[in-house]
N, C-alpha and C positions, 0 to 999 in steps of 0.2 A: 525713046528719048523723053526726059521729063519736059514738062510743059512750060517751065521757066527758062529753057534753054532753047536759043536760037538755031545753034546748028553744032555738030560734033566736030571738033578739030582733031582729035587724036583718039582713036577707037581703043576699046580694051585691049584688042589684040596686038595693036601698034605700041601700046605702053608696054605690054607684056614682053614683045619682041626687044625693044629698045633697051629696058630694064636689064633683061638677061645678057645683052650684049656688053651694058657697062658694067655689070657685074664680073664678067670676063676680062674686060679691060682692067679694072681695079684689082682682079686677084693677081693677073700678071705683074703689075706693078708692085704690089705689096707682099707676094708670096716670098717666104723665106726671111722675114723680119725677125730680129733677134727677141723680140717682145711683142705681145698681142697688139694689134692695130686699135687705135681708138677711133671708134666712129661716133661723131655727136650729132644727133640729130635736132634741127631746130622746130620747136614746138609752135602750133600743132601742124602745121600745114604740111609739112615734110614725114609724117610718120607713116602714112600708106606706102609711100615711095621708099623710105627707110625698111620698112618691113619686107617687102618684096625684093628689094636691091640685096639685102643680106643673104638672102636664101640662095643666091647664085654666087656666092662669093666663100668657097671652102677652104676659109683660113682662120686662124686664131684672132679673135677680136673682142674688145670690151666695149660696151656701148655706155654713152652719155647723153644727157639732154641739156638743152639751153632754152630758157624761154626768153623770147623776144617780142614785144609789141610794137607794131606799127600803125595800126588801125583800131580805133575806139569806135566800138559799136557798129552801126550800119552806116559805115562811110566807104568811099572809094578812094579817098585821099589820105595818103600817109600823114600821120601827126608827128612824125619823127620817130627813128626807131629807139627803142630803150630796152635794156636787159631787165627782164622781170623775174627770172630765176636764173641764178648762178650755176655753174658747171660745179659738179662736186667730185670731179675726176682729177687727180695729179696727171698732168700731160707733160711735165718737164722731161724732156729728152726722149718723149715718145712721138711715134708718127701720128698723126691726126687727121683724119678725114671729116670734114663739115658736111652734112646732107641739108639741103634747104629746097624749098619747093621751087621758088621762081626768082630770077634776077631780073628786076625791073629798074628802079632807079639807084640800087646799089646801096642805099643807106644802111639796110639791114646787115649785109655782109660786109661793107666797110668797118661798122661797129664790131661785129663778132671778129674780124681778122686783127682789129686793133685789140680788143680784149683778151683774145686768146694768144696773140702773139706776146704779151707781156708774161705768160706763164712759161715761156721758152720751150716750145715743143722742137722736137728734131726736125720735124716737117710739118707743115700745115697746107693742106690742099682742101679743095671745095669741090662739091658736085652740085649741080641743080637740075632738076627735072625739065624746068622751063626757062627760056631766056627770051627776053624781048629786044632783040637787036637795036630797034628804032629808040630804044630808052636807055640801054645798059652803057653805064658809064665806062671809059676805057681804064680808069685807075683801079677797078675791081677785078681781080683775077679768079678766073674759075677753069680749073683744069678739066673737069668733066660735065658735058651738057647734054642732056637728054634730048631736046628738041628747041629749036628756034621758032619762035610764033609771032605773028602778027599783034600789034600793039590794041588788044581787046582784053575787056573783062571776062576772066575764064575760071571756071569752078570745075569741082569734080577731082577725084584721085588725090584726095587729102584738101584742096584749095577750096576756100568757102567765101561765102558773103554773109556776114553777121552770124556765122557759126552754122551756117546751113549749106548744103550740098556736098559736103566732104565725102559722102558715102557714095556718090556718083561714080560708076566705074570707067569713066571715059573723062577727057577734058572737053568742056562745052563752052561756048560762048553765052554768057547770061545775058537775057533780054534787057536792053536799057531800062524798060519800064520797072523793071524788078528793083533795081538799085536806085533809080531816081525817084521812085514812090517811097522808098524807106528814108532816103535822105530828106523827102519833105515831110516825113512823119505819118504817112498813111500806107497800108498795108497793101501790097502790091495785088491786082488782080491776078487771077490763075495761079497763085501760090497753093500748092498741095501738100506741103511738108509742115 
């Protein structure tokens, strides 16, 4: 376990099992489409999840990326979601699956649903690796959820804090002194990356 992590919430094995299960569920839903499924990953947090997920989906697909920014630098508070890299794929009359890392406040997915909805896809569904039920708003629909977690600051498996920890093979709770020290402008004790 990394020295900046308090505890592991979801192990590497737990992630692998659930991602495989989600891939089977999605394959069942999308098998037999007339055209390739368009899978859109939200950069950068969902890249690891998406890469593992599509390996369990033996269907025809096209991949797209969408850049959304909610956090500026070393902060744990959303600055408001904004699209920083537009989708370069035509999704009109196509089935679209958006892959995101976490449903927390819902601001990011609300913005994405609104933006992509204007492009008139045949269907628009969303998968998130993590959902915080204590914070997730009821007006943001997510069809596929990997795990419900407690309202803690988590890192690993693509999720980061200030660009760090994405490469951890598990989902872990970051020690508060790591992000509190960064917010104060000092380097946290115990940082090894």
